[in-house]
py3Dmol code that shows the C-alpha trace and the ligand (Angstrom):
import py3Dmol

protein = """\
ATOM      1  CA  MET A   1      54.743 -14.224 -16.038  1.00  0.00           C
ATOM      2  CA  ALA A   2      53.360 -13.556 -12.640  1.00  0.00           C
ATOM      3  CA  PHE A   3      51.392 -10.433 -13.559  1.00  0.00           C
ATOM      4  CA  ARG A   4      49.753 -11.655 -16.782  1.00  0.00           C
ATOM      5  CA  GLU A   5      46.505 -12.511 -14.976  1.00  0.00           C
ATOM      6  CA  TYR A   6      46.205  -8.941 -13.707  1.00  0.00           C
ATOM      7  CA  ASN A   7      46.580  -7.672 -17.285  1.00  0.00           C
ATOM      8  CA  VAL A   8      43.847  -9.912 -18.600  1.00  0.00           C
ATOM      9  CA  GLY A   9      41.687  -9.085 -15.619  1.00  0.00           C
ATOM     10  CA  SER A  10      42.043  -5.349 -15.984  1.00  0.00           C
ATOM     11  CA  ILE A  11      41.354  -5.423 -19.735  1.00  0.00           C
ATOM     12  CA  CYS A  12      38.166  -7.425 -19.144  1.00  0.00           C
ATOM     13  CA  PHE A  13      37.173  -5.040 -16.382  1.00  0.00           C
ATOM     14  CA  GLY A  14      37.840  -2.051 -18.708  1.00  0.00           C
ATOM     15  CA  ILE A  15      35.664  -3.561 -21.412  1.00  0.00           C
ATOM     16  CA  ALA A  16      32.808  -4.255 -18.959  1.00  0.00           C
ATOM     17  CA  LEU A  17      32.975  -0.746 -17.522  1.00  0.00           C
ATOM     18  CA  ALA A  18      33.219   0.994 -20.896  1.00  0.00           C
ATOM     19  CA  GLY A  19      30.397  -1.218 -22.219  1.00  0.00           C
ATOM     20  CA  SER A  20      28.119  -0.355 -19.388  1.00  0.00           C
ATOM     21  CA  MET A  21      28.922   3.402 -19.721  1.00  0.00           C
ATOM     22  CA  MET A  22      28.067   3.114 -23.456  1.00  0.00           C
ATOM     23  CA  ILE A  23      24.683   1.651 -22.568  1.00  0.00           C
ATOM     24  CA  THR A  24      24.034   4.374 -20.034  1.00  0.00           C
ATOM     25  CA  ILE A  25      25.002   7.203 -22.402  1.00  0.00           C
ATOM     26  CA  PHE A  26      23.659   6.073 -25.768  1.00  0.00           C
ATOM     27  CA  PHE A  27      20.596   4.005 -25.073  1.00  0.00           C
ATOM     28  CA  PRO A  28      17.411   6.060 -25.121  1.00  0.00           C
ATOM     29  CA  THR A  29      15.949   6.487 -21.616  1.00  0.00           C
ATOM     30  CA  GLY A  30      12.595   4.925 -20.894  1.00  0.00           C
ATOM     31  CA  ASP A  31       9.680   7.349 -21.411  1.00  0.00           C
ATOM     32  CA  ILE A  32       7.186   6.660 -18.619  1.00  0.00           C
ATOM     33  CA  SER A  33       4.295   7.764 -20.844  1.00  0.00           C
ATOM     34  CA  ASN A  34       5.013   4.794 -23.102  1.00  0.00           C
ATOM     35  CA  ILE A  35       4.191   2.489 -20.174  1.00  0.00           C
ATOM     36  CA  PRO A  36       0.486   2.973 -19.455  1.00  0.00           C
ATOM     37  CA  ALA A  37      -0.600   2.720 -15.847  1.00  0.00           C
ATOM     38  CA  THR A  38      -2.325  -0.555 -15.086  1.00  0.00           C
ATOM     39  CA  GLU A  39      -5.419  -0.789 -12.978  1.00  0.00           C
ATOM     40  CA  ILE A  40      -3.184  -1.934 -10.128  1.00  0.00           C
ATOM     41  CA  SER A  41      -1.144   1.279 -10.270  1.00  0.00           C
ATOM     42  CA  LEU A  42      -4.274   3.397 -10.353  1.00  0.00           C
ATOM     43  CA  ASP A  43      -5.566   1.559  -7.313  1.00  0.00           C
ATOM     44  CA  LYS A  44      -2.227   1.972  -5.511  1.00  0.00           C
ATOM     45  CA  GLN A  45      -2.045   5.702  -6.264  1.00  0.00           C
ATOM     46  CA  LEU A  46      -5.567   6.310  -5.082  1.00  0.00           C
ATOM     47  CA  THR A  47      -5.185   4.141  -1.999  1.00  0.00           C
ATOM     48  CA  TYR A  48      -1.836   5.485  -0.804  1.00  0.00           C
ATOM     49  CA  GLY A  49      -2.132   9.105  -1.957  1.00  0.00           C
ATOM     50  CA  TYR A  50       0.758  11.362  -2.788  1.00  0.00           C
ATOM     51  CA  GLU A  51       3.666   9.937  -0.890  1.00  0.00           C
ATOM     52  CA  SER A  52       4.388   7.765   2.156  1.00  0.00           C
ATOM     53  CA  GLY A  53       7.853   8.879   3.121  1.00  0.00           C
ATOM     54  CA  PHE A  54       9.276  11.674   5.210  1.00  0.00           C
ATOM     55  CA  ASN A  55       7.574  14.946   4.305  1.00  0.00           C
ATOM     56  CA  TYR A  56       6.671  18.145   6.131  1.00  0.00           C
ATOM     57  CA  TRP A  57       2.953  17.406   6.473  1.00  0.00           C
ATOM     58  CA  ASP A  58       3.581  14.157   8.317  1.00  0.00           C
ATOM     59  CA  PRO A  59       7.149  14.474   9.683  1.00  0.00           C
ATOM     60  CA  PHE A  60       6.713  11.762  12.377  1.00  0.00           C
ATOM     61  CA  LEU A  61       5.106   9.290   9.938  1.00  0.00           C
ATOM     62  CA  ASN A  62       1.809   9.123  11.795  1.00  0.00           C
ATOM     63  CA  GLY A  63      -0.154   8.287   8.675  1.00  0.00           C
ATOM     64  CA  LYS A  64      -1.712  11.736   8.386  1.00  0.00           C
ATOM     65  CA  ASN A  65      -3.070  13.275   5.177  1.00  0.00           C
ATOM     66  CA  LYS A  66      -4.005   9.980   3.594  1.00  0.00           C
ATOM     67  CA  PRO A  67      -6.977   8.980   1.450  1.00  0.00           C
ATOM     68  CA  LEU A  68      -9.519   6.457   2.607  1.00  0.00           C
ATOM     69  CA  LYS A  69     -10.684   3.525   0.508  1.00  0.00           C
ATOM     70  CA  VAL A  70     -14.354   2.699   0.928  1.00  0.00           C
ATOM     71  CA  THR A  71     -16.697   0.028  -0.389  1.00  0.00           C
ATOM     72  CA  LEU A  72     -20.209   1.307  -1.162  1.00  0.00           C
ATOM     73  CA  THR A  73     -23.380  -0.634  -1.754  1.00  0.00           C
ATOM     74  CA  LYS A  74     -25.671   2.405  -1.807  1.00  0.00           C
ATOM     75  CA  ASP A  75     -25.443   5.511  -3.947  1.00  0.00           C
ATOM     76  CA  PRO A  76     -24.249   8.320  -1.667  1.00  0.00           C
ATOM     77  CA  VAL A  77     -26.400  10.921  -3.462  1.00  0.00           C
ATOM     78  CA  THR A  78     -29.725   9.149  -4.057  1.00  0.00           C
ATOM     79  CA  GLY A  79     -29.380   6.429  -1.349  1.00  0.00           C
ATOM     80  CA  GLN A  80     -30.453   3.798  -3.879  1.00  0.00           C
ATOM     81  CA  PRO A  81     -28.869   0.349  -3.659  1.00  0.00           C
ATOM     82  CA  MET A  82     -26.113  -0.156  -6.239  1.00  0.00           C
ATOM     83  CA  ASP A  83     -23.481  -2.724  -7.229  1.00  0.00           C
ATOM     84  CA  LYS A  84     -20.465  -2.925  -4.881  1.00  0.00           C
ATOM     85  CA  THR A  85     -18.292   0.042  -5.773  1.00  0.00           C
ATOM     86  CA  VAL A  86     -14.833   0.939  -4.459  1.00  0.00           C
ATOM     87  CA  ALA A  87     -14.289   4.630  -4.052  1.00  0.00           C
ATOM     88  CA  TYR A  88     -11.255   6.604  -2.877  1.00  0.00           C
ATOM     89  CA  VAL A  89     -12.051   9.523  -0.621  1.00  0.00           C
ATOM     90  CA  PHE A  90      -9.759  12.570  -0.318  1.00  0.00           C
ATOM     91  CA  LYS A  91     -11.003  14.858   2.465  1.00  0.00           C
ATOM     92  CA  PRO A  92     -10.283  18.568   1.923  1.00  0.00           C
ATOM     93  CA  GLY A  93      -6.542  19.217   2.171  1.00  0.00           C
ATOM     94  CA  VAL A  94      -5.423  15.656   1.555  1.00  0.00           C
ATOM     95  CA  LYS A  95      -2.933  15.606  -1.285  1.00  0.00           C
ATOM     96  CA  PHE A  96      -3.893  13.785  -4.460  1.00  0.00           C
ATOM     97  CA  PRO A  97      -1.608  11.169  -5.989  1.00  0.00           C
ATOM     98  CA  ASN A  98       1.021  12.038  -8.546  1.00  0.00           C
ATOM     99  CA  GLY A  99      -1.111  10.834 -11.410  1.00  0.00           C
ATOM    100  CA  ILE A 100      -3.810  13.469 -10.709  1.00  0.00           C
ATOM    101  CA  TYR A 101      -1.342  16.401 -10.454  1.00  0.00           C
ATOM    102  CA  LYS A 102       0.729  15.187 -13.433  1.00  0.00           C
ATOM    103  CA  PRO A 103      -1.540  13.061 -15.656  1.00  0.00           C
ATOM    104  CA  ARG A 104       1.383  12.516 -18.057  1.00  0.00           C
ATOM    105  CA  ILE A 105       2.770   9.813 -15.771  1.00  0.00           C
ATOM    106  CA  LEU A 106      -0.442   7.798 -16.168  1.00  0.00           C
ATOM    107  CA  GLY A 107       0.762   7.089 -19.691  1.00  0.00           C
ATOM    108  CA  HIS A 108      -1.162   7.551 -22.986  1.00  0.00           C
ATOM    109  CA  GLY A 109      -4.603   5.999 -22.716  1.00  0.00           C
ATOM    110  CA  PRO A 110      -5.260   6.282 -18.964  1.00  0.00           C
ATOM    111  CA  LYS A 111      -4.217   9.966 -19.198  1.00  0.00           C
ATOM    112  CA  GLU A 112      -6.525  10.836 -22.096  1.00  0.00           C
ATOM    113  CA  LEU A 113      -9.540   8.912 -20.685  1.00  0.00           C
ATOM    114  CA  SER A 114      -9.021  10.234 -17.099  1.00  0.00           C
ATOM    115  CA  GLU A 115      -8.944  13.783 -18.392  1.00  0.00           C
ATOM    116  CA  ARG A 116     -11.754  13.541 -20.994  1.00  0.00           C
ATOM    117  CA  LEU A 117     -14.234  11.137 -19.402  1.00  0.00           C
ATOM    118  CA  GLY A 118     -12.969  11.189 -15.783  1.00  0.00           C
ATOM    119  CA  ARG A 119     -12.599  14.993 -15.498  1.00  0.00           C
ATOM    120  CA  ILE A 120      -9.625  14.641 -13.148  1.00  0.00           C
ATOM    121  CA  SER A 121      -8.416  18.156 -14.018  1.00  0.00           C
ATOM    122  CA  ALA A 122     -11.493  19.558 -12.301  1.00  0.00           C
ATOM    123  CA  ALA A 123     -10.479  18.031  -8.936  1.00  0.00           C
ATOM    124  CA  ASP A 124      -9.350  20.552  -6.291  1.00  0.00           C
ATOM    125  CA  ASP A 125      -7.441  19.244  -3.260  1.00  0.00           C
ATOM    126  CA  SER A 126      -8.439  22.158  -1.065  1.00  0.00           C
ATOM    127  CA  LYS A 127     -12.103  21.099  -1.445  1.00  0.00           C
ATOM    128  CA  GLY A 128     -11.456  17.316  -1.422  1.00  0.00           C
ATOM    129  CA  ALA A 129     -12.675  14.807  -4.007  1.00  0.00           C
ATOM    130  CA  VAL A 130     -13.824  11.224  -4.538  1.00  0.00           C
ATOM    131  CA  PHE A 131     -12.438   9.004  -7.264  1.00  0.00           C
ATOM    132  CA  VAL A 132     -13.366   5.622  -8.713  1.00  0.00           C
ATOM    133  CA  ILE A 133     -11.585   3.471 -11.294  1.00  0.00           C
ATOM    134  CA  LYS A 134     -13.406   2.877 -14.563  1.00  0.00           C
ATOM    135  CA  HIS A 135     -12.709   1.075 -17.797  1.00  0.00           C
ATOM    136  CA  GLY A 136     -12.966   2.642 -21.262  1.00  0.00           C
ATOM    137  CA  THR A 137     -11.678   2.024 -24.737  1.00  0.00           C
ATOM    138  CA  TYR A 138      -8.578   3.773 -26.043  1.00  0.00           C
ATOM    139  CA  LYS A 139      -7.414   3.023 -29.598  1.00  0.00           C
ATOM    140  CA  GLY A 140      -9.539  -0.159 -29.557  1.00  0.00           C
ATOM    141  CA  LYS A 141      -8.010  -1.404 -26.325  1.00  0.00           C
ATOM    142  CA  GLU A 142      -9.687  -1.745 -22.937  1.00  0.00           C
ATOM    143  CA  THR A 143      -8.016   0.847 -20.725  1.00  0.00           C
ATOM    144  CA  PRO A 144      -8.469   1.670 -17.028  1.00  0.00           C
ATOM    145  CA  TYR A 145      -8.888   5.297 -16.025  1.00  0.00           C
ATOM    146  CA  ILE A 146      -9.676   7.478 -13.013  1.00  0.00           C
ATOM    147  CA  GLU A 147     -13.049   9.182 -12.709  1.00  0.00           C
ATOM    148  CA  ASN A 148     -13.546  12.186 -10.453  1.00  0.00           C
ATOM    149  CA  VAL A 149     -17.027  11.304  -9.222  1.00  0.00           C
ATOM    150  CA  THR A 150     -17.215  14.563  -7.299  1.00  0.00           C
ATOM    151  CA  ALA A 151     -17.286  16.359 -10.654  1.00  0.00           C
ATOM    152  CA  THR A 152     -19.268  13.809 -12.660  1.00  0.00           C
ATOM    153  CA  LYS A 153     -21.862  12.714 -10.071  1.00  0.00           C
ATOM    154  CA  GLY A 154     -21.576  15.144  -7.207  1.00  0.00           C
ATOM    155  CA  TRP A 155     -20.271  12.651  -4.643  1.00  0.00           C
ATOM    156  CA  GLN A 156     -18.899  14.679  -1.723  1.00  0.00           C
ATOM    157  CA  PRO A 157     -16.194  13.197   0.549  1.00  0.00           C
ATOM    158  CA  GLU A 158     -18.107  13.496   3.871  1.00  0.00           C
ATOM    159  CA  LYS A 159     -21.290  12.062   2.340  1.00  0.00           C
ATOM    160  CA  VAL A 160     -19.403   9.071   0.838  1.00  0.00           C
ATOM    161  CA  LEU A 161     -17.695   8.304   4.167  1.00  0.00           C
ATOM    162  CA  ALA A 162     -21.015   8.503   6.023  1.00  0.00           C
ATOM    163  CA  THR A 163     -22.733   6.220   3.505  1.00  0.00           C
ATOM    164  CA  ALA A 164     -19.977   3.602   3.640  1.00  0.00           C
ATOM    165  CA  GLY A 165     -19.603   3.579   7.451  1.00  0.00           C
ATOM    166  CA  ASP A 166     -16.481   2.746   9.397  1.00  0.00           C
ATOM    167  CA  ALA A 167     -16.805  -0.991   8.829  1.00  0.00           C
ATOM    168  CA  ASN A 168     -16.467  -0.469   5.058  1.00  0.00           C
ATOM    169  CA  THR A 169     -13.635   2.018   5.279  1.00  0.00           C
ATOM    170  CA  SER A 170     -10.010   0.997   4.851  1.00  0.00           C
ATOM    171  CA  TYR A 171      -7.066   3.006   6.220  1.00  0.00           C
ATOM    172  CA  ALA A 172      -4.657   1.160   3.903  1.00  0.00           C
ATOM    173  CA  GLY A 173      -3.104   4.480   2.886  1.00  0.00           C
ATOM    174  CA  ALA A 174      -2.122   5.369   6.472  1.00  0.00           C
ATOM    175  CA  GLY A 175      -1.122   1.717   6.925  1.00  0.00           C
ATOM    176  CA  LYS A 176       1.518   1.991   4.254  1.00  0.00           C
ATOM    177  CA  THR A 177       3.118   4.775   6.265  1.00  0.00           C
ATOM    178  CA  MET A 178       3.136   2.382   9.231  1.00  0.00           C
ATOM    179  CA  PHE A 179       4.684  -0.310   7.066  1.00  0.00           C
ATOM    180  CA  ILE A 180       7.486   2.085   6.148  1.00  0.00           C
ATOM    181  CA  ARG A 181       7.953   3.588   9.584  1.00  0.00           C
ATOM    182  CA  GLU A 182       8.074   0.248  11.359  1.00  0.00           C
ATOM    183  CA  GLY A 183      10.672  -1.154   8.932  1.00  0.00           C
ATOM    184  CA  CYS A 184       8.657  -4.192   7.809  1.00  0.00           C
ATOM    185  CA  TRP A 185      10.571  -3.929   4.571  1.00  0.00           C
ATOM    186  CA  TRP A 186      13.691  -4.885   6.468  1.00  0.00           C
ATOM    187  CA  CYS A 187      12.482  -8.472   6.421  1.00  0.00           C
ATOM    188  CA  HIS A 188       9.514  -8.588   3.994  1.00  0.00           C
ATOM    189  CA  THR A 189       9.530  -7.802   0.261  1.00  0.00           C
ATOM    190  CA  LEU A 190       6.636  -6.532  -1.816  1.00  0.00           C
ATOM    191  CA  LEU A 191       8.177  -7.997  -4.924  1.00  0.00           C
ATOM    192  CA  PRO A 192       7.677 -11.646  -5.952  1.00  0.00           C
ATOM    193  CA  GLU A 193      10.364 -12.505  -8.477  1.00  0.00           C
ATOM    194  CA  GLU A 194      10.061 -14.031 -11.906  1.00  0.00           C
ATOM    195  CA  THR A 195      11.165 -17.413 -10.418  1.00  0.00           C
ATOM    196  CA  GLN A 196       9.515 -20.205  -8.432  1.00  0.00           C
ATOM    197  CA  ASP A 197       8.314 -17.334  -6.246  1.00  0.00           C
ATOM    198  CA  TRP A 198       5.353 -17.253  -8.566  1.00  0.00           C
ATOM    199  CA  GLN A 199       4.087 -20.470  -7.068  1.00  0.00           C
ATOM    200  CA  THR A 200       4.449 -19.428  -3.412  1.00  0.00           C
ATOM    201  CA  PHE A 201       3.866 -15.682  -3.406  1.00  0.00           C
ATOM    202  CA  GLY A 202       1.819 -15.069  -6.571  1.00  0.00           C
ATOM    203  CA  ARG A 203       2.131 -12.981  -9.641  1.00  0.00           C
ATOM    204  CA  PRO A 204       5.173 -10.761  -9.975  1.00  0.00           C
ATOM    205  CA  PRO A 205       4.343  -7.106 -10.681  1.00  0.00           C
ATOM    206  CA  MET A 206       4.574  -5.494 -14.108  1.00  0.00           C
ATOM    207  CA  THR A 207       6.264  -2.174 -14.907  1.00  0.00           C
ATOM    208  CA  GLY A 208       2.946  -0.367 -15.324  1.00  0.00           C
ATOM    209  CA  ASP A 209       1.935  -1.362 -11.795  1.00  0.00           C
ATOM    210  CA  PHE A 210       4.267   1.277 -10.367  1.00  0.00           C
ATOM    211  CA  ASN A 211       3.298   4.455 -12.235  1.00  0.00           C
ATOM    212  CA  GLY A 212       3.044   7.196  -9.690  1.00  0.00           C
ATOM    213  CA  GLU A 213       3.748   5.111  -6.597  1.00  0.00           C
ATOM    214  CA  SER A 214       6.140   6.737  -4.151  1.00  0.00           C
ATOM    215  CA  PRO A 215       7.917   5.062  -2.516  1.00  0.00           C
ATOM    216  CA  THR A 216       7.560   1.508  -3.868  1.00  0.00           C
ATOM    217  CA  ALA A 217       8.708  -0.372  -0.698  1.00  0.00           C
ATOM    218  CA  PHE A 218      10.183  -3.335  -2.535  1.00  0.00           C
ATOM    219  CA  GLY A 219      12.062  -4.384   0.579  1.00  0.00           C
ATOM    220  CA  SER A 220      15.791  -4.643   1.269  1.00  0.00           C
ATOM    221  CA  ASP A 221      16.393  -8.364   1.170  1.00  0.00           C
ATOM    222  CA  ARG A 222      14.106 -11.161   2.046  1.00  0.00           C
ATOM    223  CA  LYS A 223      14.171 -12.770   5.520  1.00  0.00           C
ATOM    224  CA  ALA A 224      10.435 -13.451   5.586  1.00  0.00           C
ATOM    225  CA  PRO A 225       7.596 -14.201   3.230  1.00  0.00           C
ATOM    226  CA  ASP A 226       6.829 -11.776   0.402  1.00  0.00           C
ATOM    227  CA  LEU A 227       3.678  -9.805   1.238  1.00  0.00           C
ATOM    228  CA  LEU A 228       2.570  -8.439  -2.142  1.00  0.00           C
ATOM    229  CA  HIS A 229      -0.464 -10.752  -2.242  1.00  0.00           C
ATOM    230  CA  VAL A 230      -0.650 -11.743   1.435  1.00  0.00           C
ATOM    231  CA  GLY A 231      -4.275 -10.611   1.740  1.00  0.00           C
ATOM    232  CA  SER A 232      -5.238 -13.224  -0.835  1.00  0.00           C
ATOM    233  CA  ARG A 233      -3.787 -16.132   1.148  1.00  0.00           C
ATOM    234  CA  ASN A 234      -4.707 -14.899   4.655  1.00  0.00           C
ATOM    235  CA  SER A 235      -7.618 -12.561   5.030  1.00  0.00           C
ATOM    236  CA  SER A 236      -8.234 -13.156   8.743  1.00  0.00           C
ATOM    237  CA  ARG A 237      -8.207  -9.944  10.791  1.00  0.00           C
ATOM    238  CA  GLU A 238      -8.119 -12.013  14.012  1.00  0.00           C
ATOM    239  CA  TRP A 239      -5.015 -13.875  12.885  1.00  0.00           C
ATOM    240  CA  MET A 240      -3.360 -10.576  12.012  1.00  0.00           C
ATOM    241  CA  MET A 241      -4.221  -9.231  15.466  1.00  0.00           C
ATOM    242  CA  LEU A 242      -2.684 -12.144  17.283  1.00  0.00           C
ATOM    243  CA  HIS A 243       0.315 -12.196  14.951  1.00  0.00           C
ATOM    244  CA  PHE A 244       1.090  -8.517  15.309  1.00  0.00           C
ATOM    245  CA  PHE A 245       0.550  -8.441  19.078  1.00  0.00           C
ATOM    246  CA  ASN A 246       3.025 -11.276  19.499  1.00  0.00           C
ATOM    247  CA  PRO A 247       3.956 -13.450  16.438  1.00  0.00           C
ATOM    248  CA  ARG A 248       4.820 -16.325  18.788  1.00  0.00           C
ATOM    249  CA  LEU A 249       1.089 -16.663  19.591  1.00  0.00           C
ATOM    250  CA  VAL A 250       0.515 -18.186  16.145  1.00  0.00           C
ATOM    251  CA  GLN A 251       4.048 -19.081  14.928  1.00  0.00           C
ATOM    252  CA  PRO A 252       5.953 -20.483  17.867  1.00  0.00           C
ATOM    253  CA  HIS A 253       9.429 -19.955  16.415  1.00  0.00           C
ATOM    254  CA  SER A 254       8.830 -16.718  14.556  1.00  0.00           C
ATOM    255  CA  ILE A 255      11.665 -14.176  14.528  1.00  0.00           C
ATOM    256  CA  MET A 256       9.229 -11.345  13.818  1.00  0.00           C
ATOM    257  CA  PRO A 257       9.175  -8.594  16.476  1.00  0.00           C
ATOM    258  CA  ARG A 258       6.088  -7.747  18.511  1.00  0.00           C
ATOM    259  CA  TYR A 259       4.086  -4.697  17.377  1.00  0.00           C
ATOM    260  CA  ASN A 260       1.855  -4.518  20.457  1.00  0.00           C
ATOM    261  CA  TYR A 261       2.656  -0.786  21.050  1.00  0.00           C
ATOM    262  CA  LEU A 262       0.683   0.031  17.815  1.00  0.00           C
ATOM    263  CA  TRP A 263      -2.485  -0.584  19.882  1.00  0.00           C
ATOM    264  CA  GLY A 264      -1.822   2.655  21.760  1.00  0.00           C
ATOM    265  CA  LYS A 265      -2.647   3.210  25.413  1.00  0.00           C
ATOM    266  CA  THR A 266      -6.277   2.019  25.474  1.00  0.00           C
ATOM    267  CA  ASP A 267      -8.285  -0.741  23.808  1.00  0.00           C
ATOM    268  CA  ALA A 268     -11.598  -0.476  21.920  1.00  0.00           C
ATOM    269  CA  HIS A 269     -13.561  -0.379  25.175  1.00  0.00           C
ATOM    270  CA  GLY A 270     -11.517   2.374  26.655  1.00  0.00           C
ATOM    271  CA  ASN A 271      -9.604   0.116  29.083  1.00  0.00           C
ATOM    272  CA  PRO A 272      -5.893   0.780  29.550  1.00  0.00           C
ATOM    273  CA  ILE A 273      -3.509  -1.692  27.910  1.00  0.00           C
ATOM    274  CA  ASP A 274      -0.848  -2.892  30.342  1.00  0.00           C
ATOM    275  CA  LEU A 275       1.911  -4.408  28.186  1.00  0.00           C
ATOM    276  CA  ALA A 276       4.135  -5.287  31.154  1.00  0.00           C
ATOM    277  CA  LYS A 277       1.337  -7.311  32.761  1.00  0.00           C
ATOM    278  CA  TRP A 278       0.597  -8.943  29.424  1.00  0.00           C
ATOM    279  CA  SER A 279       4.242  -9.977  28.934  1.00  0.00           C
ATOM    280  CA  LYS A 280       4.423 -11.377  32.490  1.00  0.00           C
ATOM    281  CA  GLU A 281       1.338 -13.506  31.855  1.00  0.00           C
ATOM    282  CA  TYR A 282       2.700 -14.610  28.498  1.00  0.00           C
ATOM    283  CA  GLN A 283       5.911 -15.655  30.150  1.00  0.00           C
ATOM    284  CA  GLU A 284       3.990 -17.728  32.608  1.00  0.00           C
ATOM    285  CA  PHE A 285       2.154 -19.365  29.700  1.00  0.00           C
ATOM    286  CA  TYR A 286       5.484 -19.983  27.989  1.00  0.00           C
ATOM    287  CA  GLU A 287       6.855 -21.657  31.094  1.00  0.00           C
ATOM    288  CA  GLY A 288       3.787 -23.868  31.330  1.00  0.00           C
ATOM    289  CA  LYS A 289       2.386 -22.132  34.450  1.00  0.00           C
ATOM    290  CA  ARG A 290      -0.898 -21.284  32.747  1.00  0.00           C
ATOM    291  CA  ILE A 291      -2.867 -23.110  30.125  1.00  0.00           C
ATOM    292  CA  TYR A 292      -3.822 -20.224  27.812  1.00  0.00           C
ATOM    293  CA  PRO A 293      -1.852 -17.161  26.803  1.00  0.00           C
ATOM    294  CA  PRO A 294      -3.377 -13.840  27.884  1.00  0.00           C
ATOM    295  CA  GLU A 295      -6.032 -12.281  25.607  1.00  0.00           C
ATOM    296  CA  VAL A 296      -5.086  -9.907  22.890  1.00  0.00           C
ATOM    297  CA  PRO A 297      -6.997  -6.640  23.370  1.00  0.00           C
ATOM    298  CA  ASP A 298      -9.405  -5.335  20.701  1.00  0.00           C
ATOM    299  CA  TYR A 299      -7.918  -2.278  18.960  1.00  0.00           C
ATOM    300  CA  ARG A 300      -9.532   1.114  18.685  1.00  0.00           C
ATOM    301  CA  PRO A 301     -10.854   1.993  15.258  1.00  0.00           C
ATOM    302  CA  ASP A 302      -8.395   4.924  15.136  1.00  0.00           C
ATOM    303  CA  SER A 303      -5.355   2.977  16.253  1.00  0.00           C
ATOM    304  CA  GLU A 304      -2.132   2.547  14.275  1.00  0.00           C
ATOM    305  CA  ILE A 305      -2.596  -1.226  14.310  1.00  0.00           C
ATOM    306  CA  ARG A 306      -5.912  -0.782  12.518  1.00  0.00           C
ATOM    307  CA  TYR A 307      -4.126   1.206   9.772  1.00  0.00           C
ATOM    308  CA  LEU A 308      -1.460  -1.457   9.465  1.00  0.00           C
ATOM    309  CA  ILE A 309      -3.875  -4.432   9.297  1.00  0.00           C
ATOM    310  CA  ASP A 310      -6.008  -2.545   6.765  1.00  0.00           C
ATOM    311  CA  PHE A 311      -2.866  -2.116   4.672  1.00  0.00           C
ATOM    312  CA  VAL A 312      -1.841  -5.769   4.942  1.00  0.00           C
ATOM    313  CA  LEU A 313      -5.301  -7.121   4.185  1.00  0.00           C
ATOM    314  CA  ASN A 314      -5.544  -4.788   1.185  1.00  0.00           C
ATOM    315  CA  LEU A 315      -2.468  -6.490  -0.359  1.00  0.00           C
ATOM    316  CA  LYS A 316      -4.398  -8.826  -2.645  1.00  0.00           C
TER     317      LYS A 316
END
"""
ligand_1 = """\
43
LIG
C 12.859 -9.437 11.861
C 12.156 -9.718 10.630
C 10.704 -9.283 10.486
C 10.164 -8.037 10.580
C 10.902 -6.698 10.906
C 8.786 -8.121 10.283
N 8.484 -9.421 9.981
Fe 6.654 -10.128 9.401
N 7.371 -12.036 9.378
C 8.686 -12.391 9.649
C 8.820 -13.817 9.551
C 10.120 -14.641 9.816
C 7.568 -14.335 9.197
C 7.127 -15.807 9.014
C 6.831 -16.424 10.417
C 5.620 -15.804 11.012
O 4.521 -15.905 10.444
O 5.763 -15.106 12.033
C 6.643 -13.184 9.106
C 5.315 -13.257 8.769
C 4.511 -12.166 8.483
C 3.164 -12.204 7.955
C 2.452 -13.487 7.557
C 2.941 -13.836 6.149
C 2.203 -14.919 5.456
O 2.738 -15.361 4.426
O 1.103 -15.299 5.881
C 2.713 -10.966 7.869
C 1.392 -10.510 7.356
C 3.766 -10.081 8.334
N 4.856 -10.834 8.732
C 3.698 -8.692 8.378
C 4.708 -7.887 8.869
C 4.577 -6.452 9.019
C 3.363 -5.654 8.561
C 5.727 -5.981 9.613
C 6.051 -4.600 10.083
C 5.172 -3.989 11.030
C 6.607 -7.141 9.795
N 5.957 -8.274 9.344
C 7.898 -7.092 10.253
C 9.753 -11.521 9.920
C 9.626 -10.161 10.135
"""
view = py3Dmol.view(width=600, height=400)
view.addModel(protein, "pdb")
view.setStyle({"model": 0}, {"cartoon": {"style": "trace"}})
view.addModel(ligand_1, "xyz")
view.setStyle({"model": 1}, {"stick": {}})
view.zoomTo()
view.show()
């Protein structure tokens, strides 16, 4: 019988479809509060802020309205030296991450500790706030939580930024917006898999690493190295500068596009950046007419490339 195969095929397909519908309908849905936020997810939420997609407060994805991540070695109130502390600064008006507005999504444990010890409910986004990540004990288990140090210690956003200084301030939050806007995820993933990936790209993430992160930027499919832990294997700002200005400066056969326009119109010393001239000189270098490629300009501290590099180096 010529059509028997179709019969068998459609019955198998029916069973598969019905089976998957059964799973969808009858299995209990995952309750996010049963998956406690890990320290990684708390760090991500506080680094990236509320959201890094299209929204009405940053419609052109310029990286506005983002928190700043600072490293302090002095207490911003007393000025006394203290152990290296990472703090997340939200200037007045910058939206807090999901976990602060809806602590339920932090999961049991981080939620209770962040509310009771960390006083996150006292934070007010119109006044700004500073947060740090702490560890406490919840039901006998070590649990990370968020502390609102503006409420507990009186750390004010402007004071904390001034104490840290620009050199110890990371714009990784705004950098994630650049990562999304520039379509880096078209080639790169932020998701090492549970395969041999482990050996090349490092530890795959766990479910709790994503609480409150929006969007996750896993990537579409992989045409280039995974970047989830890239800052641990390459922490050179200079390498990143060369590579983003023109990837061929460091990887002769790279297919990665140039991102030289993220430098903006002027360099760190106020000199105009002439991309056409640069490309002409690079072409001469490529053709063997000059020995060295042209110099890559230093970027301004408020340039988009600084945001992007801060983001990439923060991927540890
Ligand atoms: C057309 C695909 C493509 C796009 C788009 C792309 N990259 Fe790449 N990228 C690559 C390839 C291929 C490599 C490996 C060769 C190299 O180093 O240039 C790479 C390498 C890198 C590396 C070094 C990785 C390592 O393991 O050391 C970083 C960092 C990086 N890219 C960041 C970015 C960022 C940030 C963006 C967006 C602004 C981006 N890339 C966009 C293809 C791409």
